[in-house]
C-alpha positions as a Markdown table, in Angstrom:
| # | Residue | x | y | z |
|---|---|---|---|---|
| 1 | Unk | 266.8 | 242.2 | 69.2 |
| 2 | Unk | 263.1 | 241.7 | 69.4 |
| 3 | Unk | 260.8 | 241.8 | 66.4 |
| 4 | Unk | 259.0 | 245.0 | 65.8 |
| 5 | Unk | 255.2 | 245.0 | 66.2 |
| 6 | Unk | 253.4 | 247.1 | 63.6 |
| 7 | Unk | 250.0 | 247.3 | 61.8 |
| 8 | Unk | 249.5 | 244.8 | 59.1 |
| 9 | Unk | 249.9 | 246.3 | 55.6 |
| 10 | Unk | 248.1 | 245.1 | 52.4 |
| 11 | Unk | 251.3 | 243.6 | 51.1 |
| 12 | Unk | 251.6 | 241.4 | 54.3 |
| 13 | Unk | 248.3 | 239.6 | 53.6 |
| 14 | Unk | 249.7 | 236.6 | 51.8 |
| 15 | Unk | 252.5 | 236.2 | 54.3 |
| 16 | Unk | 250.0 | 236.4 | 57.2 |
| 17 | Unk | 247.8 | 233.8 | 55.5 |
| 18 | Unk | 250.8 | 231.4 | 55.2 |
| 19 | Unk | 251.9 | 232.1 | 58.8 |
| 20 | Unk | 248.4 | 231.2 | 60.1 |
| 21 | Unk | 248.4 | 228.0 | 58.0 |
| 22 | Unk | 251.8 | 227.0 | 59.4 |
| 23 | Unk | 251.0 | 227.9 | 63.0 |
| 24 | Unk | 247.6 | 226.2 | 63.1 |
| 25 | Unk | 248.3 | 223.4 | 60.5 |
| 26 | Unk | 244.9 | 224.1 | 58.9 |
| 27 | Unk | 243.4 | 226.9 | 56.7 |
| 28 | Unk | 240.5 | 227.7 | 59.1 |
| 29 | Unk | 242.2 | 230.6 | 60.9 |
| 30 | Unk | 243.7 | 231.9 | 57.7 |
| 31 | Unk | 240.3 | 231.9 | 56.1 |
| 32 | Unk | 238.8 | 233.6 | 59.2 |
| 33 | Unk | 241.4 | 236.4 | 58.9 |
| 34 | Unk | 240.7 | 236.9 | 55.2 |
| 35 | Unk | 236.9 | 237.0 | 55.9 |
| 36 | Unk | 237.2 | 239.4 | 58.7 |
| 37 | Unk | 239.4 | 241.7 | 56.6 |
| 38 | Unk | 236.7 | 241.6 | 53.9 |
| 39 | Unk | 233.7 | 242.1 | 56.4 |
| 40 | Unk | 234.2 | 245.9 | 56.7 |
| 41 | Unk | 234.1 | 245.7 | 60.5 |
| 42 | Unk | 236.9 | 247.6 | 62.3 |
| 43 | Unk | 239.8 | 245.3 | 63.2 |
| 44 | Unk | 243.1 | 245.8 | 64.8 |
| 45 | Unk | 245.5 | 243.6 | 62.8 |
| 46 | Unk | 249.2 | 243.5 | 63.9 |
| 47 | Unk | 252.3 | 241.7 | 62.7 |
| 48 | Unk | 255.6 | 240.9 | 64.3 |
| 49 | Unk | 258.4 | 241.5 | 61.9 |
| 50 | Unk | 262.1 | 240.6 | 62.2 |
| 51 | Unk | 264.6 | 241.3 | 59.4 |
| 52 | Unk | 261.7 | 241.4 | 56.8 |
| 53 | Unk | 260.1 | 238.2 | 58.0 |
| 54 | Unk | 256.6 | 238.1 | 59.4 |
| 55 | Unk | 257.1 | 236.0 | 62.5 |
| 56 | Unk | 253.7 | 236.5 | 64.3 |
| 57 | Unk | 250.3 | 237.9 | 63.9 |
| 58 | Unk | 247.3 | 239.0 | 66.1 |
| 59 | Unk | 243.8 | 240.2 | 65.3 |
| 60 | Unk | 241.2 | 241.9 | 67.4 |
| 61 | Unk | 237.6 | 242.5 | 66.2 |
| 62 | Unk | 234.5 | 243.8 | 68.0 |
| 63 | Unk | 232.2 | 241.5 | 69.8 |
| 64 | Unk | 228.7 | 242.0 | 71.2 |
| 65 | Unk | 227.6 | 241.3 | 74.8 |
| 66 | Unk | 224.1 | 240.1 | 74.3 |
| 67 | Unk | 221.8 | 240.7 | 77.3 |
| 68 | Unk | 223.8 | 243.7 | 78.5 |
| 69 | Unk | 222.6 | 247.2 | 78.3 |
| 70 | Unk | 225.7 | 249.0 | 79.6 |
| 71 | Unk | 226.9 | 250.0 | 76.1 |
| 72 | Unk | 230.5 | 248.9 | 76.8 |
| 73 | Unk | 232.7 | 248.1 | 73.9 |
| 74 | Unk | 234.5 | 244.7 | 73.8 |
| 75 | Unk | 237.1 | 243.4 | 71.4 |
| 76 | Unk | 237.7 | 239.7 | 70.8 |
| 77 | Unk | 241.3 | 238.5 | 70.4 |
| 78 | Unk | 241.3 | 235.9 | 67.6 |
| 79 | Unk | 243.4 | 234.6 | 66.2 |
| 80 | Unk | 247.0 | 235.0 | 67.4 |
| 81 | Unk | 249.7 | 233.0 | 65.6 |
| 82 | Unk | 253.5 | 232.7 | 65.8 |
| 83 | Unk | 255.6 | 230.8 | 63.3 |
| 84 | Unk | 256.7 | 227.5 | 64.9 |
| 85 | Unk | 260.4 | 228.5 | 64.8 |
| 86 | Unk | 259.6 | 231.7 | 66.7 |
| 87 | Unk | 257.4 | 230.2 | 69.4 |
| 88 | Unk | 258.4 | 230.5 | 73.0 |
| 89 | Unk | 260.7 | 233.5 | 72.2 |
| 90 | Unk | 258.4 | 236.3 | 73.4 |
| 91 | Unk | 256.8 | 237.1 | 70.0 |
| 92 | Unk | 253.3 | 236.3 | 71.3 |
| 93 | Unk | 253.8 | 238.4 | 74.4 |
| 94 | Unk | 254.9 | 241.4 | 72.3 |
| 95 | Unk | 251.8 | 241.0 | 70.1 |
| 96 | Unk | 249.4 | 240.7 | 73.0 |
| 97 | Unk | 250.8 | 243.7 | 74.8 |
| 98 | Unk | 250.8 | 245.9 | 71.8 |
| 99 | Unk | 247.4 | 244.7 | 70.8 |
| 100 | Unk | 245.9 | 245.5 | 74.2 |
| 101 | Unk | 247.4 | 249.0 | 74.0 |
| 102 | Unk | 245.9 | 249.5 | 70.6 |
| 103 | Unk | 242.5 | 248.3 | 71.9 |
| 104 | Unk | 242.7 | 250.8 | 74.6 |
| 105 | Unk | 243.7 | 253.6 | 72.1 |
| 106 | Unk | 240.7 | 252.5 | 70.0 |
| 107 | Unk | 238.3 | 253.0 | 72.9 |
| 108 | Unk | 237.6 | 249.4 | 73.8 |
| 109 | Unk | 236.6 | 248.8 | 77.5 |
| 110 | Unk | 237.5 | 245.2 | 77.6 |
| 111 | Unk | 238.9 | 242.3 | 75.6 |
| 112 | Unk | 237.8 | 238.6 | 75.5 |
| 113 | Unk | 239.8 | 235.6 | 74.4 |
| 114 | Unk | 239.1 | 231.9 | 73.9 |
| 115 | Unk | 242.6 | 230.6 | 74.6 |
| 116 | Unk | 245.0 | 228.7 | 76.7 |
| 117 | Unk | 244.3 | 229.1 | 80.5 |
| 118 | Unk | 248.0 | 229.0 | 81.3 |
| 119 | Unk | 249.0 | 231.7 | 78.8 |
| 120 | Unk | 246.6 | 234.6 | 78.9 |
| 121 | Unk | 246.4 | 235.2 | 82.6 |
| 122 | Unk | 249.9 | 236.7 | 82.5 |
| 123 | Unk | 248.3 | 239.6 | 80.7 |
| 124 | Unk | 245.5 | 240.0 | 83.2 |
| 125 | Unk | 242.9 | 237.8 | 81.6 |
| 126 | Unk | 240.6 | 235.9 | 84.0 |
| 127 | Unk | 237.7 | 233.5 | 83.4 |
| 128 | Unk | 234.9 | 235.7 | 82.1 |
| 129 | Unk | 232.3 | 233.9 | 84.3 |
| 130 | Unk | 233.8 | 235.8 | 87.2 |
| 131 | Unk | 232.2 | 238.9 | 85.5 |
| 132 | Unk | 228.9 | 237.0 | 84.7 |
| 133 | Unk | 229.9 | 236.8 | 81.1 |
| 134 | Unk | 229.8 | 233.6 | 79.0 |
| 135 | Unk | 230.8 | 232.6 | 75.5 |
| 136 | Unk | 228.3 | 231.7 | 72.8 |
| 137 | Unk | 230.4 | 228.6 | 72.2 |
| 138 | Unk | 230.2 | 225.6 | 74.4 |
| 139 | Unk | 233.7 | 225.7 | 75.9 |
| 140 | Unk | 235.2 | 225.1 | 79.4 |
| 141 | Unk | 234.9 | 228.1 | 81.7 |
| 142 | Unk | 238.6 | 228.4 | 82.2 |
| 143 | Unk | 239.4 | 228.9 | 78.5 |
| 144 | Unk | 237.0 | 231.8 | 77.8 |
| 145 | Unk | 238.6 | 234.8 | 79.5 |
| 146 | Unk | 238.1 | 238.6 | 79.8 |
| 147 | Unk | 240.4 | 241.5 | 80.6 |
| 148 | Unk | 239.2 | 244.9 | 81.6 |
| 149 | Unk | 241.0 | 247.6 | 79.8 |
| 150 | Unk | 239.2 | 250.3 | 81.8 |
| 151 | Unk | 239.1 | 249.3 | 85.4 |
| 152 | Unk | 235.6 | 248.4 | 86.5 |
| 153 | Unk | 234.2 | 248.3 | 83.0 |
| 154 | Unk | 232.9 | 244.7 | 83.4 |
| 155 | Unk | 231.8 | 245.2 | 87.1 |
| 156 | Unk | 228.0 | 245.3 | 86.3 |
| 157 | Unk | 228.0 | 243.4 | 83.1 |
| 158 | Unk | 226.2 | 240.2 | 82.5 |
| 159 | Unk | 225.5 | 238.4 | 79.2 |
| 160 | Unk | 226.8 | 236.2 | 76.4 |
| 161 | Unk | 229.6 | 237.3 | 74.1 |
| 162 | Unk | 228.6 | 237.0 | 70.5 |
| 163 | Unk | 231.3 | 237.1 | 67.8 |
| 164 | Unk | 230.9 | 238.5 | 64.3 |
| 165 | Unk | 228.9 | 236.2 | 62.0 |
| 166 | Unk | 232.1 | 235.6 | 60.1 |
| 167 | Unk | 233.2 | 233.3 | 62.9 |
| 168 | Unk | 230.2 | 231.0 | 62.3 |
| 169 | Unk | 231.4 | 230.1 | 58.8 |
| 170 | Unk | 234.6 | 228.4 | 59.8 |
């Protein structure tokens, strides 16, 4: 049976921190999650749980599209982590699918991700440059991707995605 995907609870925070440290082998993402939680910006924070164990985690936070006047709302997916022993077992897929659904329910028009170009396209992500959208970070075009939640939402958008200032303090 698959893990359940549910909103993170306050009592999960230490387990989520440890999961991020184990998955990324550094404290940077764990520190980012803690800082985003404390920033008072709206976040979508989900865990995968199996038999009381937190096996995966995903977070979405609002990003800005500088240079764009359309007023669309975009979420940034970052980070996503799965415990090493649970990787390649569908946990990440469940987290991304539920996270995208919750982004839609929260009224986001699109989601961006800086991630593996062989992983995220299965969820409909494509390089953001195809929409005329770039990342504020100097990264290869194929790793910064976007997905429209509302069909056509990015059709007339141009600009640079800017993450919350918390990301700059990693």
